[in-house]
N, CA, C and O atoms as a printed pandas DataFrame, in Angstrom:
     atom_number atom_name residue_name chain_id  residue_number  x_coord  y_coord  z_coord
0              1         N          MET        A               1  154.634   51.694   93.016
1              2        CA          MET        A               1  154.662   52.205   93.901
2              3         C          MET        A               1  156.401   52.112   94.669
3              4         O          MET        A               1  156.892   51.015   94.404
4              5         N          LEU        A               2  157.105   52.771   95.293
5              6        CA          LEU        A               2  158.086   52.714   95.367
6              7         C          LEU        A               2  159.205   51.824   96.504
7              8         O          LEU        A               2  159.132   52.269   97.650
8              9         N          GLY        A               3  160.075   50.800   96.344
9             10        CA          GLY        A               3  160.497   50.455   97.133
10            11         C          GLY        A               3  161.583   50.562   98.483
11            12         O          GLY        A               3  162.045   51.699   98.577
12            13         N          PRO        A               4  161.866   50.018   99.086
13            14        CA          PRO        A               4  162.615   50.835  100.338
14            15         C          PRO        A               4  163.496   51.119  100.065
15            16         O          PRO        A               4  163.906   52.020  100.797
16            17         N          ALA        A               5  164.730   50.613   98.674
17            18        CA          ALA        A               5  165.632   51.256   98.127
18            19         C          ALA        A               5  165.496   52.609   97.898
19            20         O          ALA        A               5  166.096   53.621   98.260
20            21         N          GLU        A               6  164.340   52.302   97.049
21            22        CA          GLU        A               6  164.309   54.053   95.933
22            23         C          GLU        A               6  163.750   54.599   97.430
23            24         O          GLU        A               6  164.605   55.293   97.981
24            25         N          LYS        A               7  162.712   54.470   98.085
25            26        CA          LYS        A               7  162.679   55.440   99.236
26            27         C          LYS        A               7  163.963   55.984  100.040
27            28         O          LYS        A               7  163.784   57.074  100.583
28            29         N          ALA        A               8  165.180   55.419  100.194
29            30        CA          ALA        A               8  165.926   55.489  101.049
30            31         C          ALA        A               8  166.569   56.581  100.087
31            32         O          ALA        A               8  166.810   57.724  100.475
32            33         N          ILE        A               9  166.830   56.118   98.766
33            34        CA          ILE        A               9  167.699   57.391   97.787
34            35         C          ILE        A               9  166.557   58.737   97.809
35            36         O          ILE        A               9  167.034   59.852   98.021
36            37         N          LEU        A              10  165.486   58.645   97.651
37            38        CA          LEU        A              10  165.147   59.776   97.471
38            39         C          LEU        A              10  165.274   60.476   99.115
39            40         O          LEU        A              10  165.855   61.561   99.150
40            41         N          ASN        A              11  164.862   60.022  100.203
41            42        CA          ASN        A              11  165.381   60.564  101.561
42            43         C          ASN        A              11  166.725   61.088  101.875
43            44         O          ASN        A              11  167.003   61.816  102.827
44            45         N          LEU        A              12  167.549   60.626  100.946
45            46        CA          LEU        A              12  169.151   60.743  101.311
46            47         C          LEU        A              12  168.978   61.864  100.598
47            48         O          LEU        A              12  168.811   62.809  101.370
48            49         N          GLN        A              13  168.936   62.249   99.252
49            50        CA          GLN        A              13  168.372   63.302   98.272
50            51         C          GLN        A              13  168.133   64.786   99.166
51            52         O          GLN        A              13  168.819   65.798   99.308
52            53         N          ALA        A              14  166.829   64.358   99.665
53            54        CA          ALA        A              14  166.278   65.419  100.222
54            55         C          ALA        A              14  166.616   65.761  101.617
55            56         O          ALA        A              14  166.169   66.684  102.298
56            57         N          LEU        A              15  167.786   64.540  102.028
57            58        CA          LEU        A              15  168.464   65.049  103.489
58            59         C          LEU        A              15  169.702   66.284  102.959
59            60         O          LEU        A              15  170.147   67.143  103.720
60            61         N          ALA        A              16  170.221   66.078  101.084
61            62        CA          ALA        A              16  171.123   66.526  101.268
62            63         C          ALA        A              16  170.590   67.307  100.621
63            64         O          ALA        A              16  171.561   67.707   99.978
64            65         N          ASP        A              17  169.832   67.824  100.293
65            66        CA          ASP        A              17  169.028   69.294   99.682
66            67         C          ASP        A              17  168.674   70.558  100.660
67            68         O          ASP        A              17  168.786   71.762  100.431
68            69         N          ILE        A              18  168.151   69.788  101.979
69            70        CA          ILE        A              18  167.674   70.737  103.274
70            71         C          ILE        A              18  168.868   70.738  103.877
71            72         O          ILE        A              18  168.633   71.315  104.939
72            73         N          ASN        A              19  170.422   70.346  103.859
73            74        CA          ASN        A              19  171.410   70.732  104.344
74            75         C          ASN        A              19  172.050   71.469  103.961
75            76         O          ASN        A              19  172.993   71.905  104.622
76            77         N          GLU        A              20  171.650   72.038  102.255
77            78        CA          GLU        A              20  171.911   72.918  102.055
78            79         C          GLU        A              20  171.375   74.053  102.440
79            80         O          GLU        A              20  171.842   75.008  103.060
80            81         N          ALA        A              21  170.048   73.775  101.877
81            82        CA          ALA        A              21  169.473   75.182  102.330
82            83         C          ALA        A              21  169.581   75.113  103.728
83            84         O          ALA        A              21  168.639   75.827  104.073
84            85         N          ILE        A              22  170.126   74.710  104.766
85            86        CA          ILE        A              22  170.295   74.635  105.956
86            87         C          ILE        A              22  171.708   75.590  106.340
87            88         O          ILE        A              22  171.739   76.387  107.277
88            89         N          ARG        A              23  172.821   75.326  105.427
89            90        CA          ARG        A              23  173.383   75.712  104.780
90            91         C          ARG        A              23  173.011   77.625  104.282
91            92         O          ARG        A              23  173.326   78.503  105.086
92            93         N          LEU        A              24  172.506   77.908  103.250
93            94        CA          LEU        A              24  172.172   79.174  102.899
94            95         C          LEU        A              24  171.520   79.684  103.579
95            96         O          LEU        A              24  171.577   80.911  103.503
96            97         N          GLU        A              25  170.574   79.109  104.579
97            98        CA          GLU        A              25  169.565   79.173  105.321
98            99         C          GLU        A              25  169.411   79.538  106.524
99           100         O          GLU        A              25  168.356   79.997  106.961
100          101         N          PRO        A              26  170.875   79.304  107.448
101          102        CA          PRO        A              26  171.333   79.059  108.570
102          103         C          PRO        A              26  169.766   79.627  109.840
103          104         O          PRO        A              26  169.527   78.788  110.708
104          105         N          GLU        A              27  169.267   80.346  109.853
105          106        CA          GLU        A              27  168.206   81.108  110.896
106          107         C          GLU        A              27  166.886   80.844  110.427
107          108         O          GLU        A              27  165.917   81.518  110.777
108          109         N          GLU        A              28  166.818   79.740  109.531
109          110        CA          GLU        A              28  165.300   79.914  109.105
110          111         C          GLU        A              28  165.010   77.985  109.310
111          112         O          GLU        A              28  165.118   76.959  108.640
112          113         N          LEU        A              29  164.581   78.435  110.741
113          114        CA          LEU        A              29  163.875   77.073  111.796
114          115         C          LEU        A              29  163.447   76.082  110.979
115          116         O          LEU        A              29  163.845   74.924  111.107
116          117         N          ARG        A              30  162.743   76.394  110.225
117          118        CA          ARG        A              30  162.059   75.606  108.930
118          119         C          ARG        A              30  162.817   74.654  108.769
119          120         O          ARG        A              30  162.681   73.535  109.263
120          121         N          HIS        A              31  163.605   74.994  108.123
121          122        CA          HIS        A              31  164.726   73.632  107.428
122          123         C          HIS        A              31  165.073   73.046  108.650
123          124         O          HIS        A              31  164.715   71.871  108.565
124          125         N          LEU        A              32  165.586   73.251  109.744
125          126        CA          LEU        A              32  165.936   72.207  111.235
126          127         C          LEU        A              32  164.645   71.116  111.101
127          128         O          LEU        A              32  164.676   69.915  110.833
128          129         N          SER        A              33  163.480   72.021  111.398
129          130        CA          SER        A              33  161.794   70.810  111.442
130          131         C          SER        A              33  162.054   70.158  110.496
131          132         O          SER        A              33  162.691   69.118  110.664
132          133         N          GLN        A              34  161.616   70.587  109.095
133          134        CA          GLN        A              34  162.153   69.607  108.109
134          135         C          GLN        A              34  163.245   68.778  107.812
135          136         O          GLN        A              34  163.174   67.788  107.083
136          137         N          ARG        A              35  164.300   69.199  108.401
137          138        CA          ARG        A              35  165.271   68.312  108.295
138          139         C          ARG        A              35  165.103   66.758  109.534
139          140         O          ARG        A              35  165.391   65.599  109.236
140          141         N          ALA        A              36  164.609   67.205  110.786
141          142        CA          ALA        A              36  164.183   66.346  111.669
142          143         C          ALA        A              36  162.942   65.246  111.182
143          144         O          ALA        A              36  162.877   64.139  111.716
144          145         N          TRP        A              37  162.185   65.572  110.352
145          146        CA          TRP        A              37  161.002   64.828  109.867
146          147         C          TRP        A              37  161.832   63.907  108.800
147          148         O          TRP        A              37  161.490   62.725  108.828
148          149         N          ILE        A              38  162.640   64.168  108.066
149          150        CA          ILE        A              38  163.621   63.414  106.902
150          151         C          ILE        A              38  164.330   62.368  107.801
151          152         O          ILE        A              38  163.832   61.242  107.837
152          153         N          TYR        A              39  165.514   62.643  108.576
153          154        CA          TYR        A              39  166.195   62.179  109.691
154          155         C          TYR        A              39  165.327   61.160  110.204
155          156         O          TYR        A              39  165.545   59.991  109.888
156          157         N          THR        A              40  164.464   61.428  110.884
157          158        CA          THR        A              40  162.557   60.232  111.348
158          159         C          THR        A              40  162.761   59.132  110.185
159          160         O          THR        A              40  162.954   57.925  110.327
160          161         N          SER        A              41  162.629   60.166  108.544
161          162        CA          SER        A              41  162.513   58.728  107.612
162          163         C          SER        A              41  163.480   57.632  107.888
163          164         O          SER        A              41  163.312   56.419  107.758
164          165         N          LEU        A              42  164.443   58.240  108.262
165          166        CA          LEU        A              42  165.693   57.663  107.635
166          167         C          LEU        A              42  166.054   56.551  109.271
167          168         O          LEU        A              42  167.219   56.181  109.416
168          169         N          ASP        A              43  165.119   56.177  110.224
169          170        CA          ASP        A              43  165.586   55.954  111.312
170          171         C          ASP        A              43  166.597   56.665  112.310
171          172         O          ASP        A              43  166.782   56.293  113.469
172          173         N          GLY        A              44  167.131   57.581  111.788
173          174        CA          GLY        A              44  167.954   58.526  112.521
174          175         C          GLY        A              44  166.964   59.369  113.665
175          176         O          GLY        A              44  166.680   60.566  113.612
176          177         N          HIS        A              45  166.575   58.476  114.603
177          178        CA          HIS        A              45  165.648   59.748  115.626
178          179         C          HIS        A              45  166.587   60.459  116.776
179          180         O          HIS        A              45  165.888   61.231  117.432
180          181         N          ASP        A              46  168.056   60.437  117.259
181          182        CA          ASP        A              46  168.669   60.763  118.166
182          183         C          ASP        A              46  168.675   62.107  117.020
183          184         O          ASP        A              46  168.329   63.176  117.523
184          185         N          ALA        A              47  168.926   62.131  115.985
185          186        CA          ALA        A              47  169.349   63.279  115.064
186          187         C          ALA        A              47  168.530   63.928  115.014
187          188         O          ALA        A              47  168.740   65.130  114.852
188          189         N          ALA        A              48  167.328   63.467  115.122
189          190        CA          ALA        A              48  165.779   64.345  114.632
190          191         C          ALA        A              48  165.445   65.028  116.009
191          192         O          ALA        A              48  165.122   66.214  115.947
192          193         N          GLU        A              49  165.487   64.361  117.381
193          194        CA          GLU        A              49  165.166   64.943  118.326
194          195         C          GLU        A              49  166.067   66.128  118.493
195          196         O          GLU        A              49  165.712   67.187  119.009
196          197         N          ARG        A              50  167.668   65.784  117.856
197          198        CA          ARG        A              50  168.502   67.284  118.239
198          199         C          ARG        A              50  167.814   68.642  117.910
199          200         O          ARG        A              50  167.427   69.619  118.550
200          201         N          ASP        A              51  167.843   68.264  116.678
201          202        CA          ASP        A              51  166.812   69.567  115.902
202          203         C          ASP        A              51  165.748   70.517  115.899
203          204         O          ASP        A              51  165.520   71.690  115.607
204          205         N          LEU        A              52  164.857   68.863  116.633
205          206        CA          LEU        A              52  163.997   69.403  117.154
206          207         C          LEU        A              52  164.213   70.652  118.645
207          208         O          LEU        A              52  163.720   71.743  118.932
208          209         N          SER        A              53  164.993   69.930  119.134
209          210        CA          SER        A              53  164.925   70.803  120.597
210          211         C          SER        A              53  166.272   72.084  120.087
211          212         O          SER        A              53  166.351   73.043  120.854
212          213         N          GLU        A              54  166.992   72.081  119.196
213          214        CA          GLU        A              54  167.323   73.234  118.461
214          215         C          GLU        A              54  166.374   74.468  118.031
215          216         O          GLU        A              54  166.535   75.684  118.133
216          217         N          VAL        A              55  165.466   73.791  117.582
217          218        CA          VAL        A              55  164.541   74.737  117.093
218          219         C          VAL        A              55  164.054   75.057  118.139
219          220         O          VAL        A              55  164.052   76.287  118.088
220          221         N          ILE        A              56  163.427   74.611  119.528
221          222        CA          ILE        A              56  162.910   75.170  120.691
222          223         C          ILE        A              56  164.062   76.163  121.200
223          224         O          ILE        A              56  163.951   77.349  120.889
224          225         N          ARG        A              57  165.240   75.719  122.021
225          226        CA          ARG        A              57  166.111   76.539  122.001
226          227         C          ARG        A              57  166.227   77.457  121.569
227          228         O          ARG        A              57  166.246   78.414  122.343
228          229         N          ARG        A              58  166.361   77.697  120.217
229          230        CA          ARG        A              58  166.223   79.061  119.285
230          231         C          ARG        A              58  164.903   79.870  119.498
231          232         O          ARG        A              58  164.874   81.085  119.298
232          233         N          LYS        A              59  163.725   79.105  119.942
233          234        CA          LYS        A              59  162.916   79.764  119.659
234          235         C          LYS        A              59  161.477   78.792  120.306
235          236         O          LYS        A              59  160.760   77.929  119.798
236          237         N          ALA        A              60  161.513   79.300  121.348
237          238        CA          ALA        A              60  160.467   78.027  122.017
238          239         C          ALA        A              60  159.118   78.626  121.901
239          240         O          ALA        A              60  159.089   79.794  122.290
240          241         N          ASN        A              61  157.844   78.088  121.415
241          242        CA          ASN        A              61  156.906   78.668  121.075
242          243         C          ASN        A              61  156.007   77.686  121.244
243          244         O          ASN        A              61  156.463   76.657  121.741
244          245         N          SER        A              62  154.506   77.701  120.895
245          246        CA          SER        A              62  153.502   76.506  120.462
246          247         C          SER        A              62  153.611   74.960  119.578
247          248         O          SER        A              62  153.321   73.769  119.694
248          249         N          ARG        A              63  154.398   76.169  118.409
249          250        CA          ARG        A              63  154.305   75.092  117.519
250          251         C          ARG        A              63  155.653   74.570  117.694
251          252         O          ARG        A              63  155.699   73.496  117.095
252          253         N          SER        A              64  156.367   74.739  118.043
253          254        CA          SER        A              64  158.055   73.795  118.276
254          255         C          SER        A              64  157.851   73.047  119.272
255          256         O          SER        A              64  158.398   71.945  119.301
256          257         N          TYR        A              65  157.116   73.420  120.195
257          258        CA          TYR        A              65  156.968   72.588  121.606
258          259         C          TYR        A              65  155.875   71.141  120.851
259          260         O          TYR        A              65  156.026   69.928  120.995
260          261         N          TRP        A              66  154.909   71.835  120.129
261          262        CA          TRP        A              66  153.672   70.937  119.909
262          263         C          TRP        A              66  154.729   69.460  118.586
263          264         O          TRP        A              66  154.865   68.241  118.479
264          265         N          GLU        A              67  155.105   70.550  118.014
265          266        CA          GLU        A              67  156.131   69.277  116.825
266          267         C          GLU        A              67  157.192   68.255  117.578
267          268         O          GLU        A              67  157.714   67.201  117.215
268          269         N          ARG        A              68  157.255   68.845  118.490
269          270        CA          ARG        A              68  158.749   67.626  119.319
270          271         C          ARG        A              68  158.062   66.538  120.386
271          272         O          ARG        A              68  158.534   65.472  120.784
272          273         N          GLY        A              69  156.621   67.252  120.754
273          274        CA          GLY        A              69  155.971   66.394  121.567
274          275         C          GLY        A              69  155.252   65.263  120.384
275          276         O          GLY        A              69  155.230   64.061  120.647
276          277         N          HIS        A              70  154.735   65.750  119.204
277          278        CA          HIS        A              70  154.344   65.126  118.586
278          279         C          HIS        A              70  155.816   63.595  117.935
279          280         O          HIS        A              70  155.780   62.366  117.863
280          281         N          PHE        A              71  156.620   64.414  117.696
281          282        CA          PHE        A              71  157.645   63.685  117.770
282          283         C          PHE        A              71  157.776   62.150  118.814
283          284         O          PHE        A              71  157.897   60.950  118.566
284          285         N          PHE        A              72  157.688   62.858  119.870
285          286        CA          PHE        A              72  157.867   61.743  121.522
286          287         C          PHE        A              72  156.923   60.768  121.117
287          288         O          PHE        A              72  157.117   59.621  120.712
288          289         N          GLU        A              73  155.526   61.605  121.345
289          290        CA          GLU        A              73  154.101   60.193  121.081
290          291         C          GLU        A              73  154.369   59.672  119.878
291          292         O          GLU        A              73  154.401   58.539  120.359
292          293         N          SER        A              74  154.575   59.493  118.819
293          294        CA          SER        A              74  154.529   59.094  117.237
294          295         C          SER        A              74  155.710   58.044  116.654
295          296         O          SER        A              74  155.714   57.059  115.916
296          297         N          THR        A              75  156.610   58.742  117.332
297          298        CA          THR        A              75  158.204   58.380  116.997
298          299         C          THR        A              75  158.914   57.747  117.995
299          300         O          THR        A              75  159.452   56.737  117.542
300          301         N          LYS        A              76  159.122   57.908  119.073
301          302        CA          LYS        A              76  160.296   57.931  120.072
302          303         C          LYS        A              76  158.731   56.788  121.283
303          304         O          LYS        A              76  159.068   55.979  122.147
304          305         N          LYS        A              77  157.321   57.085  120.959
305          306        CA          LYS        A              77  156.796   56.667  122.214
306          307         C          LYS        A              77  156.932   56.843  123.846
307          308         O          LYS        A              77  156.600   56.333  124.916
308          309         N          ASP        A              78  157.822   58.179  123.128
309          310        CA          ASP        A              78  157.924   58.504  124.792
310          311         C          ASP        A              78  157.001   59.239  125.685
311          312         O          ASP        A              78  157.509   60.246  126.178
312          313         N          PHE        A              79  155.701   58.980  126.042
313          314        CA          PHE        A              79  154.542   59.657  126.208
314          315         C          PHE        A              79  155.220   60.424  127.544
315          316         O          PHE        A              79  155.012   61.633  127.439
316          317         N          PRO        A              80  155.782   60.176  128.466
317          318        CA          PRO        A              80  155.801   61.391  129.115
318          319         C          PRO        A              80  156.558   62.780  128.727
319          320         O          PRO        A              80  156.369   63.813  129.369
320          321         N          SER        A              81  157.379   62.702  127.677
321          322        CA          SER        A              81  158.250   63.774  126.914
322          323         C          SER        A              81  156.942   64.556  126.441
323          324         O          SER        A              81  156.537   65.650  126.835
324          325         N          ALA        A              82  156.414   63.734  125.526
325          326        CA          ALA        A              82  155.326   64.109  124.895
326          327         C          ALA        A              82  154.544   64.856  125.547
327          328         O          ALA        A              82  154.339   65.908  124.941
328          329         N          ILE        A              83  153.932   64.767  126.667
329          330        CA          ILE        A              83  152.961   65.487  127.696
330          331         C          ILE        A              83  154.059   66.560  128.106
331          332         O          ILE        A              83  153.768   67.756  128.084
332          333         N          ALA        A              84  154.867   66.281  128.344
333          334        CA          ALA        A              84  155.473   67.743  128.751
334          335         C          ALA        A              84  155.413   68.678  127.638
335          336         O          ALA        A              84  154.904   69.798  127.697
336          337         N          ASP        A              85  156.030   68.087  126.495
337          338        CA          ASP        A              85  155.734   68.986  125.766
338          339         C          ASP        A              85  154.745   69.696  125.399
339          340         O          ASP        A              85  154.793   70.896  125.131
340          341         N          TYR        A              86  153.588   68.840  125.361
341          342        CA          TYR        A              86  152.078   69.283  124.664
342          343         C          TYR        A              86  151.835   70.353  125.543
343          344         O          TYR        A              86  151.359   71.447  125.236
344          345         N          THR        A              87  152.128   70.039  126.458
345          346        CA          THR        A              87  151.966   71.041  128.695
346          347         C          THR        A              87  152.419   72.380  128.188
347          348         O          THR        A              87  151.797   73.439  128.097
348          349         N          ALA        A              88  154.046   71.974  127.786
349          350        CA          ALA        A              88  154.548   73.511  127.051
350          351         C          ALA        A              88  154.212   74.449  125.981
351          352         O          ALA        A              88  154.377   75.666  125.901
352          353         N          ALA        A              89  153.540   73.325  124.923
353          354        CA          ALA        A              89  153.079   74.173  123.643
354          355         C          ALA        A              89  151.742   75.100  124.227
355          356         O          ALA        A              89  151.419   76.224  123.842
356          357         N          ILE        A              90  151.069   74.248  125.291
357          358        CA          ILE        A              90  149.763   74.956  126.074
358          359         C          ILE        A              90  149.889   76.236  126.299
359          360         O          ILE        A              90  149.268   77.099  125.678
360          361         N          GLU        A              91  151.006   76.526  127.539
361          362        CA          GLU        A              91  151.509   77.197  128.480
362          363         C          GLU        A              91  151.571   78.402  127.100
363          364         O          GLU        A              91  150.698   79.176  126.705
364          365         N          CYS        A              92  152.854   78.187  126.649
365          366        CA          CYS        A              92  153.202   79.174  124.741
366          367         C          CYS        A              92  152.332   80.194  124.020
367          368         O          CYS        A              92  152.454   81.354  123.626
368          369         N          ALA        A              93  151.074   78.912  124.026
369          370        CA          ALA        A              93  150.086   79.374  123.301
370          371         C          ALA        A              93  149.033   80.545  123.951
371          372         O          ALA        A              93  148.739   81.638  123.467
372          373         N          GLU        A              94  148.598   79.959  125.148
373          374        CA          GLU        A              94  148.241   81.037  126.150
374          375         C          GLU        A              94  148.811   82.222  126.037
375          376         O          GLU        A              94  148.210   83.268  125.793
376          377         N          ARG        A              95  150.163   82.080  126.237
377          378        CA          ARG        A              95  150.759   83.016  126.678
378          379         C          ARG        A              95  150.894   84.429  125.199
379          380         O          ARG        A              95  150.963   85.656  125.135
380          381         N          GLU        A              96  150.869   83.217  124.223
381          382        CA          GLU        A              96  151.306   84.162  122.646
382          383         C          GLU        A              96  149.491   84.679  122.640
383          384         O          GLU        A              96  149.302   85.837  122.267
384          385         N          LYS        A              97  148.674   84.140  122.898
385          386        CA          LYS        A              97  147.184   84.349  122.609
386          387         C          LYS        A              97  147.189   85.801  123.271
387          388         O          LYS        A              97  146.944   86.849  122.672
388          389         N          ALA        A              98  147.544   85.652  124.745
389          390        CA          ALA        A              98  147.517   86.729  125.884
390          391         C          ALA        A              98  148.480   88.605  124.938
391          392         O          ALA        A              98  148.226   89.759  124.593
392          393         N          ALA        A              99  149.500   87.654  124.995
393          394        CA          ALA        A              99  150.131   88.880  124.162
394          395         C          ALA        A              99  149.870   89.569  122.577
395          396         O          ALA        A              99  150.318   90.668  122.250
396          397         N          THR        A             100  149.139   88.772  121.778
397          398        CA          THR        A             100  148.693   89.284  120.368
398          399         C          THR        A             100  147.385   89.792  120.115
399          400         O          THR        A             100  147.145   90.506  119.142
400          401         N          GLY        A             101  146.579   89.467  120.909
401          402        CA          GLY        A             101  144.970   89.614  121.490
402          403         C          GLY        A             101  144.838   88.370  120.448
403          404         O          GLY        A             101  144.796   88.611  119.242
404          405         N          GLY        A             102  144.800   87.591  120.732
405          406        CA          GLY        A             102  144.489   86.748  120.086
406          407         C          GLY        A             102  144.653   85.163  119.141
407          408         O          GLY        A             102  143.792   84.323  118.881
408          409         N          TYR        A             103  146.454   85.220  118.714
409          410        CA          TYR        A             103  146.457   84.555  117.873
410          411         C          TYR        A             103  147.981   83.651  118.315
411          412         O          TYR        A             103  149.019   84.233  118.628
412          413         N          SER        A             104  147.887   82.691  118.277
413          414        CA          SER        A             104  149.348   81.798  118.776
414          415         C          SER        A             104  149.591   81.359  117.371
415          416         O          SER        A             104  148.726   81.297  116.497
416          417         N          GLU        A             105  151.026   81.019  117.223
417          418        CA          GLU        A             105  152.186   79.889  116.559
418          419         C          GLU        A             105  150.668   78.726  116.147
419          420         O          GLU        A             105  150.242   78.603  114.999
420          421         N          PHE        A             106  149.981   77.885  117.551
421          422        CA          PHE        A             106  149.766   76.995  116.710
422          423         C          PHE        A             106  148.358   76.856  117.682
423          424         O          PHE        A             106  148.365   77.291  118.833
424          425         N          PRO        A             107  146.980   76.106  117.000
425          426        CA          PRO        A             107  145.750   76.882  117.342
426          427         C          PRO        A             107  146.035   76.504  118.783
427          428         O          PRO        A             107  147.085   75.869  118.687
428          429         N          LEU        A             108  145.660   76.537  120.198
429          430        CA          LEU        A             108  144.920   76.391  121.432
430          431         C          LEU        A             108  144.202   74.903  121.420
431          432         O          LEU        A             108  144.454   73.921  122.118
432          433         N          GLU        A             109  143.143   75.097  120.301
433          434        CA          GLU        A             109  142.160   73.931  120.347
434          435         C          GLU        A             109  142.541   72.473  119.998
435          436         O          GLU        A             109  141.836   71.509  120.297
436          437         N          VAL        A             110  143.784   72.392  119.302
437          438        CA          VAL        A             110  144.314   71.319  118.380
438          439         C          VAL        A             110  145.074   70.977  119.259
439          440         O          VAL        A             110  144.889   69.799  119.562
440          441         N          LEU        A             111  146.356   71.771  120.181
441          442        CA          LEU        A             111  147.079   71.487  121.372
442          443         C          LEU        A             111  146.357   70.433  122.564
443          444         O          LEU        A             111  146.711   69.362  123.059
444          445         N          TYR        A             112  145.079   71.392  122.752
445          446        CA          TYR        A             112  144.614   70.688  124.012
446          447         C          TYR        A             112  143.809   69.269  123.380
447          448         O          TYR        A             112  143.423   68.509  124.268
448          449         N          GLN        A             113  143.496   68.803  121.880
449          450        CA          GLN        A             113  143.250   67.856  122.065
450          451         C          GLN        A             113  144.170   66.898  121.312
451          452         O          GLN        A             113  143.798   65.836  120.814
452          453         N          SER        A             114  145.472   67.413  121.281
453          454        CA          SER        A             114  146.527   65.999  120.822
454          455         C          SER        A             114  147.192   65.664  122.489
455          456         O          SER        A             114  147.675   64.588  122.839
456          457         N          ARG        A             115  147.076   66.680  123.190
457          458        CA          ARG        A             115  147.305   65.792  124.784
458          459         C          ARG        A             115  146.531   65.274  124.995
459          460         O          ARG        A             115  146.872   64.091  125.015
460          461         N          GLY        A             116  144.801   65.461  125.358
461          462        CA          GLY        A             116  144.172   64.690  125.599
462          463         C          GLY        A             116  143.272   63.813  125.080
463          464         O          GLY        A             116  142.248   63.408  125.631
464          465         N          GLN        A             117  143.769   63.478  123.793
465          466        CA          GLN        A             117  144.489   62.052  122.720
466          467         C          GLN        A             117  145.482   61.047  123.427
467          468         O          GLN        A             117  145.375   59.834  123.247
468          469         N          LEU        A             118  146.533   61.648  124.307
469          470        CA          LEU        A             118  147.508   61.287  124.663
470          471         C          LEU        A             118  146.951   60.186  125.960
471          472         O          LEU        A             118  146.928   58.999  126.283
472          473         N          TYR        A             119  146.492   61.725  126.452
473          474        CA          TYR        A             119  145.932   61.121  128.119
474          475         C          TYR        A             119  144.939   60.012  127.953
475          476         O          TYR        A             119  144.754   59.168  128.830
476          477         N          GLU        A             120  144.108   60.040  126.454
477          478        CA          GLU        A             120  143.254   58.705  126.272
478          479         C          GLU        A             120  143.917   57.783  125.962
479          480         O          GLU        A             120  143.281   56.778  126.278
480          481         N          LYS        A             121  144.699   57.557  125.588
481          482        CA          LYS        A             121  145.432   56.639  124.947
482          483         C          LYS        A             121  146.619   55.605  126.133
483          484         O          LYS        A             121  147.015   54.442  126.051
484          485         N          LEU        A             122  146.885   56.741  127.198
485          486        CA          LEU        A             122  147.126   56.300  128.462
486          487         C          LEU        A             122  146.097   55.573  129.585
487          488         O          LEU        A             122  146.292   54.925  130.613
488          489         N          GLY        A             123  145.031   55.970  128.931
489          490        CA          GLY        A             123  144.377   55.098  130.022
490          491         C          GLY        A             123  143.727   56.094  131.272
491          492         O          GLY        A             123  143.112   55.649  132.241
492          493         N          GLU        A             124  143.950   57.227  131.069
493          494        CA          GLU        A             124  143.725   58.600  132.067
494          495         C          GLU        A             124  142.587   59.329  131.268
495          496         O          GLU        A             124  142.765   60.026  130.269
496          497         N          PRO        A             125  141.446   59.065  131.847
497          498        CA          PRO        A             125  140.480   59.381  131.273
498          499         C          PRO        A             125  139.754   60.829  131.669
499          500         O          PRO        A             125  139.096   61.452  130.836
500          501         N          ASP        A             126  139.932   61.251  132.914
501          502        CA          ASP        A             126  139.779   62.167  133.830
502          503         C          ASP        A             126  140.344   63.038  133.096
503          504         O          ASP        A             126  139.556   63.841  132.597
504          505         N          LYS        A             127  141.922   63.239  132.730
505          506        CA          LYS        A             127  142.686   64.239  132.204
506          507         C          LYS        A             127  142.219   64.808  130.712
507          508         O          LYS        A             127  142.038   65.992  130.430
508          509         N          ALA        A             128  142.081   63.743  129.890
509          510        CA          ALA        A             128  141.338   63.562  128.708
510          511         C          ALA        A             128  140.458   64.664  128.437
511          512         O          ALA        A             128  140.564   65.670  127.736
512          513         N          ALA        A             129  139.296   64.067  129.403
513          514        CA          ALA        A             129  137.917   64.835  129.228
514          515         C          ALA        A             129  137.979   66.461  129.749
515          516         O          ALA        A             129  137.213   67.399  129.528
516          517         N          ALA        A             130  139.515   66.343  130.712
517          518        CA          ALA        A             130  139.594   68.107  130.656
518          519         C          ALA        A             130  139.686   68.544  129.902
519          520         O          ALA        A             130  138.931   69.375  129.398
520          521         N          ASP        A             131  140.928   68.026  129.444
521          522        CA          ASP        A             131  141.638   69.146  127.973
522          523         C          ASP        A             131  140.491   68.748  126.625
523          524         O          ASP        A             131  140.609   69.612  125.755
524          525         N          PHE        A             132  139.653   67.903  126.323
525          526        CA          PHE        A             132  138.313   67.914  125.492
526          527         C          PHE        A             132  137.703   68.735  125.331
527          528         O          PHE        A             132  137.342   69.327  124.313
528          529         N          GLU        A             133  137.425   68.921  126.898
529          530        CA          GLU        A             133  136.341   70.188  127.218
530          531         C          GLU        A             133  136.799   71.383  127.180
531          532         O          GLU        A             133  135.999   72.316  127.110
532          533         N          LYS        A             134  138.624   71.691  127.231
533          534        CA          LYS        A             134  139.062   73.518  126.912
534          535         C          LYS        A             134  139.068   72.898  125.447
535          536         O          LYS        A             134  138.684   73.835  124.747
536          537         N          GLU        A             135  139.243   72.085  124.831
537          538        CA          GLU        A             135  139.120   72.100  123.670
538          539         C          GLU        A             135  138.123   72.934  122.704
539          540         O          GLU        A             135  138.424   73.469  121.638
540          541         N          LYS        A             136  137.157   72.918  123.192
541          542        CA          LYS        A             136  135.844   73.779  122.749
542          543         C          LYS        A             136  135.408   74.500  123.105
543          544         O          LYS        A             136  134.231   74.795  122.896
544          545         N          LEU        A             137  136.358   75.209  123.947
545          546        CA          LEU        A             137  136.405   76.744  124.844
546          547         C          LEU        A             137  136.578   77.636  123.847
547          548         O          LEU        A             137  136.659   78.838  124.100
């Protein structure tokens, strides 16, 4: 098992590698998302949030909003922002499905489940139940 020092070294190497990938493929948004999670593991929460917000700025879709919402919920414990992003993700997924005849970047049922679980955690059972009901559709 790796100790904290070894984990930090591996995360710093991963950061260097993903920075090189971003340099080589600056339009590949997946790299920014990956770097955000590396920053999170290094306690660089502001840098992670900047990268996830940049992904949304460049390509707002259900996946990008869900990912930042998950970050707000799991890392920053900023629940109002997480709910706002989960809601934006749901709205994007519904538009994506309408535009493509059924495909969305991120599964709509997972988006409702994510938001419903957060509502449940926040003690809002009616809102949670509504999302869990939509998740089944």
